[in-house]
N, C-alpha and C positions, 0 to 999 in steps of 0.2 A: 547076787552079783549087784556091783553099785552102777546107776543107769549114767550112761556115756557122758552125759553134762557133768556130772561130778567126777568120772575117772579123767575127764578133759581139764575141770578144773583143780583137781589136786594133784595132776602131773605135767600138764603143760610146761610151763615153766622150769619142770627137772629137765624135761628134754630137751629144751629151747637153752638153756646150760651149758649142759652136755653136747648138742650141736655144734653152737657160735662157738665154745673150746676147739673145736675142730675146723673149723671152716671160716672164723672171723668174719662171716659176714650176717649183717643182722636182717637182712631181706632173706636171704637161703635158709636162715637158722627157722624164721616165721617159716617159709614154707616146706620147708620139710616138718617142722612141729604138724602142720595140717595134714601132710602126705601119709604122716603116720599115722595119723586119728584116721585118717578114709582106710588106710590100710587096716587100722585092727577092727573098724567098724562093718569088714567088707571079709575078717576072718575071725569074728571075735567066739565062730565055734570051734574054731581048732586051740582058743587057748583053754588047755586042761586045768588049769591053777596048781602044778606043778613049781612054779615058781612066782613073784610076784608080780602083780599086773605093769607094775615100776621098770622090772627087769626086764618083761615082753617089750615094753614099750620103746624101750633102750635096746633092744635088740634090732625091732623093724626100725627105728630109727637110724643107727648104725647100718643097717644095712641100704638104704635108700640114699645115704650118707655114699658110702660107696661104690653104688652106683652111678652119682652123679661126676662122683672122683674117675670115673672110668670113661665116664662119657665127654668130661670136658677134659681128661689129662690135667690136673692142676690140682695144688695143696697149697693152702694158705695158712699162715700160725695167726693164732690169738694178738687181735689188740688189744692192750690192757686198759688202755682208756674210757674203751667202751661196758669193761666189766665193770658191776656196779652191786654193793652189798653182798658180796659172796661168804666173806675170808673175814672181815674186821667192821668191830662195832665201832659207831661215831660217837663222838661228844665233843672235845672243846675243836675249835677251831684251828687249832697251832695241833692238835692231837689227830686230826683229821687229815692233815698235809701231811703230816710226819708217817701215821695209818696208809694214806694211798700212795704213798714212795715207798713203803714196804712189800705193800701187794704189789707193785708193779715190779718192784725187783726177784720180789718170791716168784711171780710168772715168768719174769725173763729166766729165771733160774729151771722152771718147769720146760718152758719149750727147750730148753737145752737136752734133756731126757730124751732117748730113743723115745718112738711112736707108743710102744707097747704099753710102755711102762709110765710115761706121761698120760696114757688116756684111762688107766687104771689109777695115778692120782687126782687125776680133773673127777674120775667118778667116786672117787672116796672122798675126796674134800667134798665137793660140788655138789656132785650128786645126792650126796651123804648115802653112799648104799653102800651095803654087806661086803664080807669078802667073797659069799658066798654069792649072792644079787651078780659082781664085778665078775665071778670065776664064769656064771651063766649066759652073760653079756658077752664075754671076750672068748667062749670056748673054751675054757683051761678049767684048771680045779680051782680050790678053795685054797690049797697051799699056794701054788703058784701066784694065787692073786695076793696073800699075805708075802708071801717073801718079796713078789714085784714090788710091791707097796711099799714093806720094810726098805729095799735096795736102792729103791729112789728118793725114800726120806734122806738114806742114808749117804747120797750122792748131794740131794738137798744143802744136806749141813755142810760138807764136804766142800762144796761151794763157794766161794768168799764175790 
């Protein structure tokens, strides 16, 4: 097993992106990432290796996020201007502007999806997770994750 510093360096950014997409708060996302790794360190003996470490960490982060939601009873949406370097690669200045606008439009469309579908899309695209990992995080089957992602893509294609 990797040491905790190596695990942190490998997965912290993925956890951050996932949580940021859920809460739209840079500082809260950073806080949740830190809490995620605190919980992981305290409970590393409970990790049985039945899933990937990234999946386990996302589950912890999601649990912490939901607890914070319950505590504060609020949900916010993503800020498109703060998302950087997630989907599109950069090239010329003009292409950067066009790509940024396309990225903003894509995320606006994603925000219109229902919460479960939106989470699956974020985990697949931003978290670069497999359907199996998404299923483990969401507590559903792998086929559910595939179908939900497919339907989400179809809704995004149909939206103008």
